[in-house]
C-alpha positions in Angstrom: 26.9 57.8 -2.8 30.5 56.8 -3.5 31.8 60.3 -2.6 29.9 60.3 0.7 31.3 56.9 1.6 34.8 58.1 0.8 34.2 61.2 3.1 33.0 58.9 5.9 35.9 56.6 5.3 38.5 59.4 6.0 37.1 60.1 9.5 36.5 56.5 10.8 39.0 54.2 12.5 39.8 50.9 10.7 37.5 48.7 12.9 34.5 50.9 12.2 35.2 50.8 8.5 35.3 47.0 8.6 32.0 46.8 10.4 30.3 49.3 8.1 31.5 47.4 5.0 30.2 44.1 6.4 26.9 45.7 7.2 26.5 47.1 3.7 27.5 43.8 2.1 25.1 41.8 4.3 22.2 44.1 3.5 23.0 43.8 -0.2 23.1 40.0 0.0 19.8 40.0 1.9 18.2 42.2 -0.7 19.4 39.7 -3.4 17.9 36.8 -1.5 14.6 38.6 -1.2 14.3 38.8 -5.0 13.9 35.0 -5.0 11.5 34.9 -2.1 9.2 37.7 -3.0 6.2 35.7 -1.9 7.6 35.3 1.6 8.8 32.3 3.5 8.5 28.9 1.8 5.8 26.9 3.4 5.7 23.1 3.6 2.5 21.5 4.8 2.8 18.6 7.1 3.5 15.3 5.3 1.7 12.0 5.8 3.2 9.9 8.6 3.5 6.1 8.9 2.9 5.7 5.2 2.0 2.1 4.1 1.0 0.3 1.0 -1.2 -2.8 0.9 -1.2 -5.1 -2.1 -4.4 -6.3 -3.7 -6.1 -8.0 -6.7 -5.7 -5.5 -9.4 -5.6 -2.7 -6.9 -3.4 -1.1 -4.2 -4.3 0.6 -0.9 -2.3 3.5 0.5 -2.7 4.6 4.1 -1.0 7.1 6.4 -1.6 9.4 9.3 -2.5 13.0 8.8 -0.6 15.3 11.2 -2.1 18.2 13.1 -1.5 20.8 10.3 -5.1 22.2 9.9 -4.3 23.7 6.5 -3.8 20.3 4.7 -6.6 20.1 2.2 -5.5 17.4 -0.3 -3.3 14.3 -0.8 -1.9 13.5 -4.2 -0.3 10.2 -5.1 2.1 10.0 -8.1 3.6 7.0 -9.9 5.0 6.1 -13.3 7.7 8.8 -13.1 5.0 11.3 -12.1 3.1 10.7 -15.3 0.1 9.3 -13.4 -1.5 10.6 -10.3 -4.7 10.7 -8.1 -5.9 13.5 -5.9 -8.0 13.1 -2.8 -9.6 16.0 -0.9 -9.2 16.1 2.9 -12.1 17.1 5.0 -11.1 17.0 8.7 -14.6 16.4 10.0 -15.0 13.4 7.8 -11.5 12.1 7.2 -10.3 12.3 10.8 -6.6 11.6 11.3 -6.3 8.6 9.0 -5.9 8.8 5.3 -6.7 5.6 3.4 -7.6 5.1 -0.2 -7.8 2.0 -2.5 -7.4 2.4 -6.3 -7.1 0.3 -9.4 -3.5 -0.6 -10.5 -2.3 -3.0 -13.2 -0.3 -6.0 -12.0 3.1 -4.5 -11.0 5.5 -3.5 -8.3 5.2 0.3 -8.2 6.9 3.1 -6.3 4.5 5.8 -5.2 5.4 9.4 -4.3 2.9 11.1 -1.9 2.5 14.8 -1.2 0.0 16.8 0.9 -1.2 20.2 -0.2 -2.7 23.1 1.7 -5.5 25.4 0.6 -2.9 27.8 -1.0 -1.4 25.1 -3.1 1.8 24.7 -1.1 3.2 21.2 -1.3 4.8 19.1 1.4 8.1 17.3 1.1 7.6 13.9 -0.6 7.2 10.5 1.1 7.7 7.3 -0.8 6.2 3.8 -0.5 6.4 0.6 -2.7 3.1 -1.2 -3.4 2.3 -4.4 -5.3 -0.7 -5.3 -7.4 -1.4 -9.0 -8.3 -3.3 -10.2 -11.3 -3.6 -13.0 -13.9 0.2 -13.7 -14.0 0.1 -14.4 -10.2 -3.1 -16.4 -10.5 -1.6 -18.7 -13.2 1.3 -19.5 -10.9 -1.0 -21.0 -8.3 -1.6 -24.8 -8.0 -4.3 -26.6 -6.1 -3.2 -28.5 -3.0 -2.1 -32.0 -4.0 -3.9 -35.1 -2.7 -1.7 -38.1 -1.9 -4.6 -40.6 -1.4 -8.4 -40.9 -1.0 -9.9 -43.8 0.9 -13.4 -44.9 1.9 -14.3 -46.6 5.2 -17.6 -48.4 5.0 -17.9 -48.8 8.8 -18.1 -45.1 9.3 -19.5 -44.3 5.9 -16.8 -41.6 5.3 -14.1 -40.7 2.8 -10.7 -39.6 4.0 -8.5 -37.3 1.9 -4.8 -37.2 2.6 -3.1 -34.0 1.6 0.4 -33.1 0.5 2.1 -30.1 2.0 0.7 -26.8 0.7 2.6 -23.9 -0.8 3.8 -21.4 1.7 1.2 -18.7 0.8 -1.8 -21.0 0.9 -4.6 -20.1 3.4 -6.9 -23.1 3.2 -8.6 -25.5 0.8 -12.3 -25.5 0.2 -13.9 -28.9 -0.4 -17.5 -29.5 -1.6 -19.2 -32.8 -1.7 -22.8 -34.3 -1.8 -23.7 -35.9 1.5 -25.7 -39.1 1.5 -28.5 -40.0 1.4 -30.2 -36.7 0.4 -27.3 -35.5 -1.8 -27.2 -32.0 -0.2 -23.9 -30.2 -0.9 -21.6 -29.7 2.0 -18.7 -27.2 2.0 -15.8 -27.4 4.4 -12.7 -25.3 4.7 -9.5 -27.3 5.4 -6.8 -25.4 7.2 -3.3 -25.7 5.8 -2.1 -27.5 9.0 -4.4 -30.4 8.4 -2.9 -33.4 6.6 -6.2 -35.5 6.6 -9.8 -34.5 6.0 -12.8 -36.7 6.7 -16.0 -36.4 4.5 -18.7 -38.0 6.6 -21.6 -39.7 4.7 -19.8 -39.6 1.5 -18.4 -42.5 -0.7 -16.0 -41.1 -3.3 -16.4 -44.3 -5.3 -20.0 -43.5 -6.0 -19.9 -39.6 -6.3 -17.4 -36.9 -6.9 -16.1 -34.0 -4.8 -14.6 -30.7 -5.9 -11.9 -28.6 -4.2 -9.9 -25.5 -4.7 -7.1 -23.7 -2.7 -7.1 -20.1 -1.5 -3.9 -18.0 -1.3 -2.8 -14.6 0.0 0.2 -13.4 -2.0 1.8 -11.6 0.9 1.1 -10.5 4.5 -0.1 -7.1 3.4 -2.6 -8.3 0.8 -6.2 -7.2 1.2 -7.5 -9.8 -1.2 -7.3 -13.6 -1.7 -6.9 -15.7 -4.8 -8.3 -19.1 -5.5 -7.3 -21.9 -8.0 -9.8 -23.4 -10.4 -12.0 -26.1 -8.9 -10.6 -29.6 -9.4 -13.1 -32.5 -9.5 -12.3 -35.9 -8.3 
């Protein structure tokens, strides 16, 4: 081959020699490249779009939009430096375009890495999302809404509770009391904006009422937490 190339070299002008050399070099490099892509072109299935994480009580919800790639057959979620993962099959007729799964997670702030896979096992580029799971540590940090005073008005036969300002993440306070004269239990939900609550037909000097406050840790949380009942 070397002799033939030398023979050709003697009869070609310099420009033609340059072009021939580049062509041979390029083919050689292309052949080298093909050694590393013997299975063909690298395929990346369409990744999940609009990925979101919703916090919960000992759990996390992950949601995203499936793109139009018809070959996507599974979604896999990794965490804990890829030591833990969950796999979910995708069935277009059932799943539709929305992927949404809720799974158990110890109380933590966790970064999740999410891939889609096609039926041939090809994996998409990763997408990342941070999720929170709340548990006993968060619950122990909660306090019942404080009461500043309780008064009874005989003329209206009612008790008035005056409330202190609630914590920022409070949703409402649940109050339960026995209503006179039958003693049937009444439950009312007091919005956080209310500073006073009237309990009609109830005298706190003769009976007791109980209350507890509900919280949502953050705006994405799918669960609520409640304090222990306080009796007064």
